TIDRENRO-933577 format. One line per field, with one value per atom (N, C-alpha, C): residue number from 1; x, y, z; atom name. Coordinates in nm, 4 decimals. Example, Ala and Ser with C-alpha at 12.3 -4.5 7.8 and 13.67 -1.06 7.14 Angstrom:
// TIDRENRO-933577
nr (1,1,1,2,2,2)
east (1.3190,1.2300,1.3200,1.2850,1.3670,1.2900)
north (-0.5690,-0.4500,-0.3300,-0.2250,-0.1060,0.0030)
up (0.7800,0.7800,0.7800,0.7080,0.7140,0.7870)
atom (N,CA,C,N,CA,C)
This chain:
// TIDRENRO-933577
nr (1,1,1,2,2,2,3,3,3,4,4,4,5,5,5,6,6,6,7,7,7,8,8,8,9,9,9,10,10,10,11,11,11,12,12,12,13,13,13,14,14,14,15,15,15,16,16,16,17,17,17,18,18,18,19,19,19,20,20,20,21,21,21,22,22,22,23,23,23,24,24,24,25,25,25,26,26,26,27,27,27,28,28,28,29,29,29,30,30,30,31,31,31,32,32,32,33,33,33,34,34,34,35,35,35,36,36,36,37,37,37,38,38,38,39,39,39,40,40,40,41,41,41,42,42,42,43,43,43,44,44,44,45,45,45,46,46,46,47,47,47,48,48,48,49,49,49,50,50,50,51,51,51,52,52,52,53,53,53,54,54,54,55,55,55,56,56,56,57,57,57,58,58,58,59,59,59,60,60,60,61,61,61,62,62,62,63,63,63,64,64,64,65,65,65,66,66,66,67,67,67,68,68,68,69,69,69,70,70,70,71,71,71,72,72,72,73,73,73,74,74,74,75,75,75,76,76,76,77,77,77,78,78,78,79,79,79,80,80,80,81,81,81,82,82,82,83,83,83)
east (-5.0273,-4.9772,-4.9477,-4.8566,-4.7687,-4.9046,-4.9375,-5.0099,-4.9714,-4.8304,-4.7884,-4.8241,-4.9015,-4.9251,-5.0941,-5.1146,-5.2657,-5.2562,-5.3407,-5.3696,-5.4493,-5.4268,-5.5175,-5.6424,-5.5982,-5.6930,-5.8326,-5.8149,-5.9541,-5.9998,-5.9670,-6.0173,-6.0784,-6.2152,-6.2763,-6.2307,-6.1951,-6.1819,-6.2712,-6.3370,-6.4451,-6.3791,-6.3962,-6.3634,-6.4302,-6.5020,-6.6283,-6.5260,-6.6210,-6.5658,-6.7393,-6.7642,-6.8622,-6.8578,-6.9199,-6.9107,-7.0425,-7.0417,-7.0981,-7.1995,-7.3012,-7.4109,-7.4632,-7.5172,-7.5545,-7.7101,-7.8152,-7.8996,-8.0315,-8.0154,-8.1029,-8.2297,-8.3518,-8.4107,-8.4041,-8.4387,-8.3821,-8.5479,-8.4893,-8.6449,-8.7277,-8.7012,-8.7666,-8.8389,-8.7842,-8.8102,-8.7758,-8.6393,-8.4985,-8.4636,-8.4278,-8.3102,-8.1866,-8.1378,-7.9772,-7.8516,-7.7779,-7.6744,-7.5646,-7.5332,-7.2847,-7.2492,-7.1474,-7.0461,-6.9672,-6.9457,-6.8808,-6.7004,-6.6810,-6.5556,-6.4903,-6.6251,-6.5239,-6.5990,-6.4669,-6.5275,-6.5766,-6.7284,-6.7663,-6.8422,-6.8694,-6.9258,-7.1236,-7.1567,-7.2961,-7.3892,-7.5126,-7.5774,-7.7882,-7.8200,-7.9743,-8.0770,-8.1773,-8.3342,-8.4224,-8.5164,-8.7060,-8.7416,-8.6788,-8.6900,-8.5830,-8.5980,-8.4846,-8.3895,-8.4910,-8.4468,-8.3277,-8.4069,-8.3296,-8.1999,-8.1857,-8.0617,-8.0189,-8.0020,-7.8808,-7.8354,-7.9016,-7.8403,-7.7629,-7.8375,-7.7336,-7.6204,-7.6319,-7.5229,-7.4221,-7.4580,-7.3332,-7.2694,-7.3775,-7.2788,-7.1959,-7.2215,-7.1159,-7.0188,-7.0062,-6.8945,-6.8109,-6.8877,-6.7565,-6.7610,-6.8389,-6.7575,-6.5979,-6.6530,-6.5845,-6.4277,-6.4472,-6.3046,-6.2582,-6.3703,-6.2440,-6.2109,-6.2210,-6.2252,-6.0900,-6.0815,-6.0150,-5.8562,-5.7939,-5.6530,-5.6000,-5.5782,-5.5642,-5.6932,-5.7916,-5.9058,-5.8686,-5.9149,-5.8965,-6.0418,-5.9492,-6.0712,-6.0078,-6.1219,-6.1413,-6.0712,-6.0975,-6.0346,-6.2209,-6.1828,-6.3076,-6.3823,-6.5138,-6.6413,-6.6726,-6.6797,-6.7002,-6.8534,-6.9244,-7.0679,-7.1561,-7.2840,-7.3710,-7.4189,-7.4606,-7.4983,-7.6020,-7.7179,-7.8003,-7.8493,-7.8208,-7.8327,-7.9764,-8.0051,-8.1067,-8.1008,-8.0817,-8.0922,-8.2523)
north (-10.2712,-10.2407,-10.3984,-10.3550,-10.5074,-10.5267,-10.6036,-10.6797,-10.6585,-10.5836,-10.5284,-10.3817,-10.3023,-10.1668,-10.1655,-10.0686,-9.9722,-9.8866,-9.9206,-9.7263,-9.6247,-9.5592,-9.5146,-9.3873,-9.3559,-9.2448,-9.3435,-9.5228,-9.5972,-9.6320,-9.5859,-9.6264,-9.4880,-9.5417,-9.4316,-9.4449,-9.3497,-9.3964,-9.3522,-9.4024,-9.3506,-9.3737,-9.2642,-9.3195,-9.1627,-9.2538,-9.1614,-9.2510,-9.1043,-9.0656,-9.0633,-9.0687,-9.0636,-8.9526,-8.8300,-8.7170,-8.7303,-8.6647,-8.6383,-8.4743,-8.5374,-8.3586,-8.3598,-8.2374,-8.1817,-8.1402,-8.1479,-8.0726,-8.0081,-7.8982,-7.7980,-7.7377,-7.7275,-7.6212,-7.4771,-7.3927,-7.2475,-7.1580,-7.0025,-6.9353,-6.9998,-7.0023,-6.9653,-7.0652,-7.1702,-7.2965,-7.4038,-7.3526,-7.4198,-7.5005,-7.6127,-7.6970,-7.6947,-7.7003,-7.6159,-7.7567,-7.7676,-7.8603,-7.8041,-7.9028,-7.8535,-7.9553,-7.9858,-8.0910,-8.0663,-8.1440,-8.1322,-8.1496,-8.2393,-8.3033,-8.1492,-8.0688,-7.9518,-7.8072,-7.8054,-7.6639,-7.5422,-7.4635,-7.3607,-7.4349,-7.5340,-7.6111,-7.6489,-7.5862,-7.5777,-7.5398,-7.5959,-7.5149,-7.5477,-7.5154,-7.5393,-7.5252,-7.5761,-7.6121,-7.6599,-7.6309,-7.6676,-7.7220,-7.8812,-8.0055,-8.0793,-8.2630,-8.3518,-8.4024,-8.3946,-8.4235,-8.3728,-8.2424,-8.1078,-8.0583,-8.0962,-8.0640,-8.1775,-8.2877,-8.3904,-8.3889,-8.3253,-8.3235,-8.1794,-8.0697,-7.9256,-7.9254,-8.1038,-8.0968,-8.1618,-8.2893,-8.2991,-8.2259,-8.1509,-8.0269,-7.9489,-7.9013,-7.8205,-7.8915,-8.0206,-8.0736,-8.1181,-8.1498,-8.1651,-7.9960,-7.8808,-7.7386,-7.7350,-7.7471,-7.8071,-7.7793,-7.9277,-7.9946,-7.9479,-7.9003,-7.8558,-7.7187,-7.6380,-7.5091,-7.5048,-7.6154,-7.5991,-7.5986,-7.5354,-7.5557,-7.7361,-7.7450,-7.8396,-7.8072,-7.9099,-7.8660,-7.9294,-7.8244,-7.8601,-7.9532,-8.0760,-8.2347,-8.2277,-8.1766,-8.2058,-8.3227,-8.3786,-8.5042,-8.5537,-8.6987,-8.8018,-8.7850,-8.7517,-8.7194,-8.8046,-8.8183,-8.8922,-8.9508,-8.8664,-8.8805,-8.8202,-8.8274,-8.7064,-8.8565,-8.7361,-8.8132,-8.7122,-8.7634,-8.6730,-8.7514,-8.5860,-8.6915,-8.5749,-8.6196,-8.6066,-8.5190,-8.4385,-8.3761,-8.2955)
up (-6.3690,-6.2342,-6.2015,-6.0572,-5.9868,-5.9165,-5.8389,-5.7455,-5.6001,-5.5841,-5.4557,-5.4329,-5.5213,-5.5222,-5.5363,-5.5196,-5.5006,-5.5257,-5.6241,-5.6649,-5.5850,-5.4953,-5.3889,-5.4900,-5.5815,-5.6618,-5.6576,-5.6692,-5.7292,-5.5602,-5.4694,-5.2877,-5.2860,-5.1503,-5.1224,-4.9674,-4.8923,-4.7481,-4.6743,-4.5776,-4.5041,-4.3687,-4.2679,-4.1571,-4.0604,-3.9305,-3.9106,-3.7734,-3.6851,-3.5591,-3.4844,-3.3508,-3.2510,-3.1926,-3.1481,-3.0882,-3.0119,-2.8991,-2.8199,-2.8104,-2.8362,-2.8232,-2.6984,-2.6321,-2.5367,-2.6258,-2.5977,-2.6424,-2.5682,-2.5620,-2.4785,-2.5737,-2.5306,-2.5828,-2.5302,-2.5920,-2.5588,-2.5178,-2.4601,-2.4414,-2.5541,-2.7359,-2.8118,-2.8729,-2.7681,-2.8511,-2.9752,-2.9323,-3.0311,-2.9522,-3.0580,-3.0215,-3.0150,-2.9461,-2.9500,-2.9067,-3.0313,-2.9394,-2.9420,-2.8814,-2.7915,-2.8846,-2.9446,-2.9146,-2.8502,-2.7453,-2.6572,-2.6885,-2.7744,-2.8103,-2.8776,-2.9555,-3.0522,-2.9744,-2.8779,-2.8603,-2.9250,-2.9184,-3.0322,-3.1238,-3.1046,-3.1987,-3.2063,-3.2551,-3.2365,-3.3086,-3.2827,-3.4010,-3.3437,-3.4348,-3.3583,-3.4834,-3.4191,-3.5410,-3.4638,-3.5351,-3.4745,-3.4331,-3.5006,-3.5691,-3.5144,-3.3922,-3.3757,-3.4945,-3.5994,-3.6954,-3.7747,-3.8114,-3.8464,-3.7882,-3.6630,-3.5343,-3.5816,-3.6274,-3.5999,-3.7467,-3.8181,-3.9351,-3.9252,-3.8828,-3.8798,-3.8208,-3.6945,-3.6179,-3.6431,-3.8191,-3.8415,-3.9419,-4.0060,-4.1035,-4.0422,-3.9254,-3.8018,-3.8114,-3.7415,-3.6746,-3.8776,-3.9741,-4.0764,-4.1220,-4.0998,-4.0867,-4.0302,-3.8761,-3.8384,-3.8707,-3.8873,-3.9104,-4.0203,-4.0977,-4.2754,-4.2419,-4.1607,-4.1377,-4.0160,-3.9592,-3.8468,-3.9036,-3.8885,-3.9134,-3.8846,-3.7574,-3.6309,-3.5129,-3.5500,-3.5204,-3.3487,-3.2815,-3.0928,-3.0850,-3.0190,-2.9721,-2.8125,-2.7463,-2.5981,-2.5546,-2.4221,-2.4305,-2.3889,-2.3795,-2.3734,-2.2803,-2.3172,-2.3022,-2.1774,-2.0707,-1.9296,-1.8838,-1.9014,-1.9505,-1.8250,-1.8327,-1.7767,-1.7172,-1.5478,-1.4761,-1.3881,-1.3068,-1.2482,-1.1225,-1.0193,-0.8467,-0.8431,-0.7259,-0.6410,-0.4647,-0.4769,-0.3476,-0.3329)
atom (N,CA,C,N,CA,C,N,CA,C,N,CA,C,N,CA,C,N,CA,C,N,CA,C,N,CA,C,N,CA,C,N,CA,C,N,CA,C,N,CA,C,N,CA,C,N,CA,C,N,CA,C,N,CA,C,N,CA,C,N,CA,C,N,CA,C,N,CA,C,N,CA,C,N,CA,C,N,CA,C,N,CA,C,N,CA,C,N,CA,C,N,CA,C,N,CA,C,N,CA,C,N,CA,C,N,CA,C,N,CA,C,N,CA,C,N,CA,C,N,CA,C,N,CA,C,N,CA,C,N,CA,C,N,CA,C,N,CA,C,N,CA,C,N,CA,C,N,CA,C,N,CA,C,N,CA,C,N,CA,C,N,CA,C,N,CA,C,N,CA,C,N,CA,C,N,CA,C,N,CA,C,N,CA,C,N,CA,C,N,CA,C,N,CA,C,N,CA,C,N,CA,C,N,CA,C,N,CA,C,N,CA,C,N,CA,C,N,CA,C,N,CA,C,N,CA,C,N,CA,C,N,CA,C,N,CA,C,N,CA,C,N,CA,C,N,CA,C,N,CA,C,N,CA,C,N,CA,C,N,CA,C,N,CA,C,N,CA,C,N,CA,C,N,CA,C,N,CA,C,N,CA,C,N,CA,C,N,CA,C)
């Protein structure tokens, strides 16, 4: 094969993207994550390690199953105010 061409079958492409998640504890003690940029993408677990792993799985499933994934506008941030 010529040096000008690349066999894409031999290349592993890995693209990552950072997502913002909000983590809360529900009434029963479960940790619940909600992915801000992906409406309806959420999961729950008993431990933080489990929650983060399950959140990654939920994001992957969301992106694989959505025909054209809905990705909301860029998350701006979280602020706390005291009144």
